[in-house]
N, C-alpha and C positions, 0 to 999 in steps of 0.2 A: 277686551271691547270696550268701547266708550262709552258709556251711555247713551243709549238709544231711548231714554226715556225724555218726548216733548215737557219745557215750561206748562202752566197751567193755558189754556186755551186764553187767546188774548186776537181780537179782532184784530187789531191795529198794530201788533205783531210785523216788523216787517219781515220779509226772507231775502237775508244777504246770503246768497248763491256764491260770494267768496270763501263765506267760512262753512257754509254748508256744503256745498261739495264734495271738500277733500275729507270731511266729516261722514259722509257715507261712505267714500271712498275707504278710509281707512275700516270702518265697519264691516263690511265688506269681506275687506282680506283678513281682518281679525276674523270671522267667523267662517273663511276657505269655504264660499259660498262658492265659490266660481270652479276650486280644483277638483280634478278625478282622480281615480286610480288609472293605472295601464293597463290592468284588466279587472275592473270594477263588478262586486260583488253581490253587487244590492238588486239583484233582478228587473231594474228597471230598463227599458229599448233605449237603444244607444243613440245615439243625434251628433254627429262629426260636422259642422260649418267653419269653415276655412275662407279666410281673405286673402287673395296672392298677396303674400308678404312683399316690406316694400324696402328698396336698395335705400339706405342710410347715408343718403345725399346731404343730411343734418337740420333740415327741417322737413315739417310736414305742410299739404298743404289743402285745400279745400276736396279735391279728388280724392285726399286718404280718409278725411271729415265723412264724405259720403262713403265710399267703399268701405267704412270698416264701421259707422253708423247701420248700414242696412245691412251687415252681419250680424250687428249686438244687436239690434232688434230682433233677431230671428232666433240667438242662442238665449236670450231669456227669456222668448214668447216661448219656446221648448224647451225651457226648462222648469217653466211654470207647468208644462203642460205634463212633467209625467217621467220626462226625457233624463236619459243622464247624458249630457253635456260636453263634448270635447271643444274649446273652444282655444286653441292657441295662439299661438305670436313666435314669428323670428324677423332672421334679416337675410336679404337678399346680398350679402355683403363681398363677394369677392368682383372685381371688372376691375373697369379701365382708369375711371374719375378717380380711384387713389393711387394709382398709378403719376396719374399727371399733378394730383395737387403734391406729390412727391417731387416731382419735375421743379414746380412752380414755385413751392414755396420752401422747399426745402424739410420735407414733414415726412417721417415714413408711414408708409400704404397703411399700415396696423391701426398707429395710432390717432392719425384719421380717419379712420373706417370705424375705431371701436367710441372714442370723443365722438363722432357724430351718430353714433348708436344712443350713446347717453344721452342727447340733445333730445332726439327725436322721442326715446321712452319716454319719457317727463312729457312730452306734450300729447303723448298717446294718453297715457296715463289721467292727466287734466279731463280727457272727454268722457271718463267714468266705465270704460269699456268692461264687459266681464270675461275677462282674458284668464286664460289660465298660467298667469307669470312664470310659474315654476318649470315651466315645460319652453323658455325662452333657447333658441340657442343662434347662431348667427354661421355662415356658411364657411366664414372663412376662420371657425372656432378647429382648430385641431380635431379636437376631438368629433367633429362633422366630415371634414376633410377626409379624416385617417379613416372613415367609414367608407367613403366613397372611394377611398383607392380598394378597398376591397371589394367594393361593388364592380370595381372595374375592372380587377385581376378574375371574378370569376365571368365575367361576359368575354374575355379574352381568352379566356378555355376553353367556353361554347363556342368560338368562334365568331362569337355576336361583334366583336373589338377587330380590328385590323387595322395594317398602314400598305400604306403605298402612295404611288406618287401621284399628285393632282394638279391642275392649274386654279391658282390662287393670285389675289390683290394682294400687289406690295407697293407697300409705302418704302420706298429708297431712302425719305430722309428721315421718318419714325426707326423702318427697320425691321418691319415688322408687316406681318399678315393682317388684313382687313377684311370684314365682314360684310358684303355686298349692300348691306343697307350706313357701312361707313365711307364709303364711295361715291362722291356727290359731282356729279358734272364732273367726272374723269381725276377728281384730285383726291388726296386725301384730307379727312372731316377734317384734321386736327394741324396739319402737317400745310397743306395744302397742293403738294407737290403733287405732279402727275402719277398718275396709279400704275404701274407694271403685274402685267399676265405674266406671273413666274410658275415654274413645275416645279412643285415640292413634294419631300414625303413628309405627308402628314397619317396622324390616324382617324380611324371614323368609325361610326358604328353601324350596324346592316340593318337599320331599319327596313330596308329595301323589302326582306326577306317576309317582313310581316304586313308589307304593302294591301295582301286581298283581305286579312284579316282586320287592319283598321278601319278600310274600306265597309266592310258588311258589315262592321261593329254599328257603324256608327246608326246606322236602323233602329238601333236595340237604348238607341239614347235617347230617351225621349222626353226627357226632364232636361235637354239641350237648347240653345234656340237655336230655329230649322235656318239662321242664317251662318250659323258658326257650325253647321256640320256641312251645309252644303260649301264653304269655306275650304272646309279641310278636306269634301270628296273631289272640288276643283285642285286642290293640292297634289293630294295623291293620283288624281288624275289618269283614273284606267281608261287604256283607249285602245281600239282593235280597229288594226288595220293588217296591212302586209308589210313582210320584209320582203325584198329582191333586186338583183341583182342587173347593171346595166357596162355591159363587157363596154373594157377601154377599146377603141380604133388602134391607140399605137400604144403598149403596156409602157411604164414608166416607170423606173428604180424596183423593177419586180413585181410590181403591183398592176393586177389584168383587168381590174374589174372594182366597181364602188358596191357596197353596199348600201341600200336606204332601210328605213322603214317610212311607211306615209299611214293616217287616219282617211287617206282620201284615193286609193286605189282606182277608183271608179273614173278618175281626172287625167287617167294616164294619155289617152290619147291626145287630151290637152297641154302634153309640155311643152315646153317653151326653150330649156335648158335645166343642166344639172348645179348645185351649188356646194359647197364645201365649207366646212368650218376653215376657219383658218390653222387651227390645230390639226385639223386630220391627217395622218403621216403620205398622202397624195401631197396634201399643200405646201406639208415640209419640205418634201422630196421636192417638188416643181421649186422651191424657194432654193435651194441648195444651186444650182443652177440660172434663175433669172431674178436680180437685183431686183427687178420691179415687184413680184412676186414678194420679196423677202422684204423690204421698204411699207408693203401694203399690212402685210402681218404684222406688221413693227407696228402698224396706225394704228389698227384692230385690237391688239395686247394693251392699250392706254383707256381702251373700253371699259378696260376689268372682267368681270363674272357675271355682274350682275344681268339678272335677264331682264329688269322693266329696263336699267339702260341701255342696254343692246337695243331692245324694243323700240326705243324712242329716239335710237341716235337715227341718222340719215342711211337710205341703204345704201353703201356703197358694194363695189366688186371689182374683183381684177380678173382677164380673161387669161386660163391657163395655156390657153393654145390647142388641148386637148380634147377632146372629143367620145362620147361615148355612142353605142351603136340600143334599141331600143328593142323589148322585146316584144311588142305586134307590129310594130314601123320598120321594118328591115330594110328599106329601100334609105329610111332619113338616118342622119345623124344631128346627134345636138351637143352643143357650146359647154365644156364642164367652165364653172366659173369658180374664184373665192370669193367669198361676201361675207358681211359682218353680220350680217343677221342672223347666220346658222349657230344651234349652239351645240357645244359639244359632248352635252352632258347628256344630251336629249337624243334617245334613239341609236344613230351610228354614226354623228355627225356628217349628216351629206342630206339633200334636201333635192328632189325634182320638184322644178318650179314651172306652176302651170298658173301662168298671171290670170285668166280669163275668170280665176275659182278663190283666188286667193288674195287678198289687199297687200298684203305683204310686195308677193313673189308683183305682181300687177305694176307698183313703183318701182319694183326693181328693173322689170320690162321695159317698163317705158324710158328709164334712166338712161338705159345703155340701147335702145332701141332693137328690142329682141319681141318674135313673135308674139302676137295674143289670138290664141286661138279657141273659141266658146266649146263646152262639149257637153255642156247642159242649158237647155231650153227654160227659160223662166215660162210657166203658165201664161197661155192669152199672147206667147208670143211667137211670132213666124224664123223658122230657121232661114227662109231667106234675107230676112230681113235684121233679124238680131248681131248688133255685134256690143262689147265693151268698151263701154268709155273713160270715166275715170273709178269708178268704183266696179270693183268686181264684184261678180252675183254668187249669191253664196247658199242664196235659197233653194226652194225643191225644186222641181221641174221634172225635164224630162232627157235624155239623151241622145245627142246628135254627134254626126261627125266622131263616132267611136264605133266603126266596125259592126263585130257580134254584141254590142253593148247598144246600141240604135235603138229610141223606144221601151227600154227599162228605166223607171225613176232610179235615183244614182244608190237608195241604201239596197234596190235587187242587184244594181251595176255591179255592187260592190263584192258581193258573195258570188257573183257570175264571173269578173277579173281576177280575184284570188284561186278561185278552183279553175277557172285556165290558166295562170300559171303553174300553179304545180302540176298540173296535167303535163306542159311545156320543161317541167323542169327549173325553173327563172325565177319561181320563189314561193313562199307561205304566207299560210293566215300565221299572225302572231298578234299576240295580247301587251302591251307598253305598259309603262308607269312613268308618268312625270318624275313623280317620288325618286331624289337619288339619298344615298347612303349620308347619313350625318355627317361631315368632315366637325371633330372636335379640338385638335389641334391648337391653341394659341401662343403666339410668340410674347409669352406676357410673365410678368413676374408673380401678380396676383392672382393667383389663381389656385386653386386645387394640383401641384404635381403630379405629373403618370409617375405608374410608378411600376414601370419598367428600365432595364440597363442596357445598352448597346456595347457588347463585346467584338472583339475582331475576331477572334476566333467562333466563339458561339452565337453569335447575331442577337435576336432581341431576346434578353433574357426577366420572366417575369421578375423582381424586387420580390423575398421570401416575405412571407404572412410575419416571421418571426422579427424581422426588419422594420417594419411598418409601423407608426407609418411615415412616409417620408415627409421629413416639416419640409416648409420653408426657410433659408438662411438670412436670420434677422443683419447681418450685413452685408449690405448689397446698396450698389452706388445706382445714383439717377441722373448722373451729372452727363450722359453720352446716351445715343442713340442705340434704340434695339431691347434687346433682352435681356437685362442684367443676369439671369439663370447663367447664361449660355458663356459668361464674361465672369464666373465667380471664379476666385481662382484656386477655391480648395472645394468647393460641395460639389461640383458635378464630377470628380475626381474620383472612383471606387474602385473595387477591386469586384470582377465578374465573382457573383455566386457561382454559378457551374464549374468554371476551369482555376479562378484567381489569379486569372489574368488581367494587367490592367485593361480599366473599361472604363464608361462613362454614362452617369445619367442622361435619362429625356431632361431635355433643358423646355420642351413645350408645355404649359399648363391645362390644363381642361376648359372650353369652354362653359361659360357660366350659365348657358342654359340646363347644364347638365347639373351642377346645382340645385336647379328649380324644379327637375323631372323626377325627384325622390321625395323634398321637404317633410309633404303632407305624411308619408308613412313613417317619415324616422319623428313625428313630432306622438305619435304612438307609443311609443317611446325610447323619450329622447336621452336618457342615459343609458341605455342598454350596452356592455362589450361587444354585441354583432352589431352588425347594420339598423335591422330591424328584431324586434322581439317574434318570433310566429304568434303567440297566444295574443299579442296586443292587438298586431295587422287585424290576424285573424278579428280580433270583436268589433272596430272599429271603423277598418276599413269596408268598402271607399268612403270617400266622403259623402256626405248627405246631400249638402248643399256648397258649390266653390261659386265665389265670388269675384269677378273682376272684368276688365274692360276687355272690350271688342278686339284691341287692338295686339291680344294674346291671341286670337282665336287660330293663327298657324301653328304658329315657331313651339312655343311656351305648353300649347295646350297636347298637341300632334304629339312632341316629345314626351310630356308625359304618358301618354296613352302609350307610347312604345316601348319607353324604359320599364314601366310597372310591368308590361308582358315579358320583356329581358327578366326582370328580376324573378316572374313566375315560372318562366323556364329556366332559371338557377337553383331555385329551390327558395326563394327569401320571401317568397309570397304569394298567396293561395287566389289572387282576385285577376283580373287582366285590365277593367276600367276602373281607372282609376276616380273618379268623379261623377257619381251616378245621375246627380244635377247640377246645373251651372248657369248661372244667373252673370247678364252682362250688365250692368250698369253705364247711363250715359256718363257723359263729361259736366264739368262745373264749367259754366261760362257768364264773361260780365264785356260789358261794353270798354273798348278801348280809346284811349286818348294821347294824341300826337299833335305838334306844332308843325306850322306850316313847309318848312325845313327837315320835315322828318323824324324829329325828334320825338322818342317814345318815353309818354308822362306816366309815372304812378297815380292810381288815384288819388292819393295824400297832397298829390301835387296840384292839385284844378282847386278852383272856388266857383259856383255855379251864380250867377248872378238874377238880378229881378227878373230881370226881361226873359229868363231864360237860359240865356246865352253864358258860352264855358269861356274860361280864359284861363290861363298857369297864375297860379298864384302869387308866385314872384316876382314873373316880370308883365300880368297885366295882357299879355300878350294872347289871340285868339286861339280857342283850343279847336280840332276838327274831330268829332263823338265819331269814332269807328263803328265798324258794327256789332254785333252781339259775336264773340267767339270762344272757341277754347279758352280759358287763364293760361297765359307765358306768359315767362320771364323775359323773353325778346320783345313784347309785347307792351309789360310792365302795366299788364290787366289784373294781375294777380293780389289777393286778398289771404293777409294774413290770420290764418287760423286761432293764431294766441292773441292778436289781439280781439278780434272777435268773442270768445271766450272770455276776455280779462273782461269786458266789456259790458259785455252780456250776458255769461255763463256759457258751460259745458250746452244747458241741457237747451238752449233760448237757439243754439246750432243745431244740433242735432233737430228739432222740431219744425225748424224752416228750412232744410236740406231732409225731411220726408214731406213734407207738405207741398211743394210746392209742384212739382211732376211726377205722373208714373215716374219707378225710378230706371226702369230701362230706357227713358230719354234722358235728350241734354235738359239742364236747368239753370236759370239767368238768376247766378248771385245778386241781389239788390238790399242796399242799406235798407230802403223803405220796408223790404217782406224781412227782414232780420229784425227791424222795429217793431213790425206785428204780430210777431212771433210771440216778442217778449214781450209786446202787452198783453197778447192772449195765457201766457202762461200767470201775469200778474194776475188778471182776473180768475182766471183759478184758483189761483193762491188766496184770495179775497173770497170767493164763493166759500172755498172750505173753512175758512177761517170762521166765518160768518155761521158757517152751519154747526161748528167745533162748541160756538159761545152759544146757540140757541136748543134749549130744551127741548127733548122729543118726547117728555110723559115717560112714566114708568113701564107703560104698558104698549102691543102691538097693538093695535083699534081691529075691532070685529071685520067693521067695514071701512073701506076708502071711498074716503066722497071721488065727485069725477074728475078732477083736475089729479088726485090723487093717484086714479088708477092709469090718467093718462101718462104718466110722469115715468111711473114701475113701467106700462108697458112701453115705455119709448128707453127707458132702462135695459130693460130684457133684451130689445129688438138690438139695440147695439151692440151687449154681448154678440151675439150673433154674428151681426152684422161686420164688426172689428175682427173676430176671431176669422171666417172667412175671408175678409184682407188682408189677414197675416199670412194664411195659410196657399193664398194667392201671390203673393211679392205683391199687395197693391193695396202699399203701404198709405200714398196718397190716399188712398178711398176711406182706411182707417183713421185718417188724423182728421179727416171731411167729418166724418160719424161724430168723432170726438167733439169737437167744435160745435155741432147739431145739438149734442147731449148737455152741452155746457149752457148751450145758448135754451135749452129746455129748463135746467134747473133754474139759469136766472128769472126766467120768466116767471117759474111757478112762484118764485117769493114775495109776486106781487098778487099770486091767489090764495085763499080760504077757503080750506075744507079741511073733513076730520083727518087724520091721517097724512098732511100735507109733511109736517115734518119728517116722519120717517123716511115718506118718500124722497124727502131730497136728501138725506143721509144716506139712505139707499142709495140712491143715484152720485153726490159725490165719491162713497168710497171705492162704486163700480168703477166713475168715471177713473179715478187715480191709479185702480190695482191696470185696469186697459190700457191707461197711457206710460205704467213704467217701465216698457219696453223701450220704449221710444226717448220718455224724459225720466233716468230711473231717480233721480237726484232727487228731485222736488217730490217725484212719488212718495218718495221715503218721511220724507221733510211733514208733508200734508199727512200722511199716514202714521205720523206720530202727534201730529196734533188734533186729529181727530179721535186718537188710543190716547191719552195722556198714560205718560207707566208704562207704556209697552214694551218690550224688546221684542219684537216680532221686529222681521226683516221685509219689505214687502218681495225682495228677491229671492227669499226662503217660500214665500206663500203660492198656495196651488192656482191656477187660471178659473177665473169667475167662470160658473156655470151658469147657464138661462135655463128660466123656468119656465116650461113648455106653454104653460098655459099662461104665466102675463104676458110671454114671445108672439103667441099665437094673434092674430089679426085677422078684419074683412079688410081690410087694403096693407100696401105695401109703399112705400116712401124708395121713391127709384131717382137716384142721380144723374143729372140732365148735364153734357161736359161739352163742349165746344173744342175743338184741337184739342185733346183730355186734358182739360182745364175745368173744373170743380165751375157752374156758371149758376146752378139752379136744382131744386128738386121736386117731383109732382108725386101725388099720392093717386092712387090707383089702384083697383080689385085688383089681386093676384090673379098671377097668369092671365090677366089680358091680353086681346091681340093686338103683335106687333104696331099695326095699321093703328089702331087708338093712341097705344102708348107714343111712339113718334108723334102721331098730330099734337097728343099733348104736349110733349116734350118742345115740338117747337111753339108751342101756342105760348109757355110760359114766361112773362111777363120779359127778362133780362134776358132771357136766352132769344126771344124774340128780337129785340132790339141789337143783340149781335150778330144775328144773321141776316138782318136789313142790307139789299144789295151785295151779298154773298153768296157765292154758289156753293151748293152744299156737294162736295164729290161723293161720301159714301156717310150713312148712317148707320153704326152698330149700336146694336141693343143684342142685351146681355136681359134675357128676362125677370123681371123682379129686381134688377138691381140698377142698370146703365141704360142711359143711352147718352152714344158720343157722334156730333155731327162734326164731321170732316169738311173741313170748305176750303176751297180754293185758294192758294196764295197766302 
């Protein structure tokens, strides 16, 4: 271990972060501070903290800095509290960008990926993260995806993986399937070619089998944000409705009726038309004899399969000339249309249109002159006068024009109409789910090979375990469109394991979301010979605190919940939920700059003038300052973390990231804010150095003077406040309390009294240890200066404990926020009535100035801790 003993204290010794930060990182590594065993035997409680692992794009960005700083603070804090902490790092390394690099730059995807990993690893190491780097892996490592192939085969054997034909987004230029998110305005995101909807054989995971459980278990995820749970519940989409059949008045191609699933059976008497998805069998039958229908269906396919794109498109239809009968309106017939807004994958691929009470149906009906029949009368409206204009009525009311349903409310009418449908044999009540099975096939090279073989005699044959892993071939070409595996001259040609005949490997690879659906459990035993070590996952899982962006609320988090259940069913793991706690951090924002011609500029390309205007540094042209928004390469408003660390040090970047806003909210990156954080840390260093150089006396005084008692009281209250803030993920509040303690230590320098030197030394040592999770390098440096010759590391010290007697008080200091940002403090008796606290907070001079002339829309009071005024605008 490097010598951690500090030189003799010198109040003039400058803290050189460029020298000190790497030195302390080496000290942690050589002492194995952050290493843990797969199954520790030390009896400490476990705590597993994990940030969503990054894609190796080549450079970290400020979002990474924020994400990993939040996790690191928690990991260091829990370790100091006596937990055995698992805090690993890896790389979500498969994916299309590496293939694009191969095509555009002539570099193999593996080399591009591993070069990027090396660059990003070095950048992350500079941040001083308390990671167990011995557990590092990339999902493109054969040791990882080979184990994933074993999991796939286990799911296949259990009936949770299967192959079927389905409609996909096909890019005819790139020759590959596109995810819905990769279709932009009907065109492939990379090639720009019009996307086609094709029917291809694809591999699926049977996630729908777990839909009821996935939905019900959301209620137990109490440490997940309510917003995420709501998003998942909507995506799973449980709905109660009716399945009913509409008889065709003229059967076509052996089809004599059309099944429909609806969540609004109460509006059946408001039916105006019946609409088919373009892929519906009846639509296909009509197209075989009607060229107009055929052209319309072809046009619909250009929308792809994205639900969002279909919903946003102009509602269009084609009249098939067919009609259906109604189960209750026996004397009427209703036209059958093919419509571009009907989804094949939901329900039955057919809907009945009730324009009066569905906005989509109303737009369609108005366009094609179809009847609009109100059957739900809004409150306070007259049945004789009510009509629907441009907006469908979807609210509560009373049923009208609906025969036996008249007078009922819509919910009662649903139950009544289902009972009647069942009585006459025309339909039945049914629960439906919006969730669809997960399509995992990708026509890509850079992904995990699907370990099956296709034999003309035997069909689909799993690759025997003795032949695993199925390795990606290295000798592939990227000079033509499509999947290089499908064109490989030798790799795909094999003998069938069952009959020995000629056969072919599956050339599709797995969706990269599969890679991230179980990586967290592999971290428990990353070198195990099997996918998971039962003892290790039994010890560490579930993840106690998972941290990542809200953008992963649906796909990644839902897939991980499903895949953990699939692994549980197949005997690999004993838990069903992978993440006990979830925290979704906000984005890092920055103002953007562009010229009048629309060209975006990087921050370093602008120059601020004395009069406050901004110009392009090179040309002097006026610059338009854009709104504060998420950092983006396209807007050129990104900030290079490496440059910030080189200029100010990792601790300054960490401190600013933590101090600006509550971590769940977006934060604005400002140069002034970073510089201010740097000045504060320099101030703490000067305080520590002055105290280290000052004599404290041989003995602790019997009596402390009033100033000394006040400082000790503030110090021990700060321990309680910072501890509570870290437990609540209120990291900015913890920072605010440390600012206050530093101010109190500085103020005490101008005081006199018995025991003040002892109190100041106690306070600065406590401050250093409380700040250690946030600024670990500076904490180590200052602790060493305060304890010359020590070989102890703050990273190995226990968390400070407050003395209850010293922390007790006849008053509490309450933070006052405006819009979530600390703007002042007030001192009140403990447990003061809320009206008194809020009034005192509003009267605080700085707060009163900020609230003047602004409308307060909400007052949030956390007793004895916080008052937050939420203002309009």
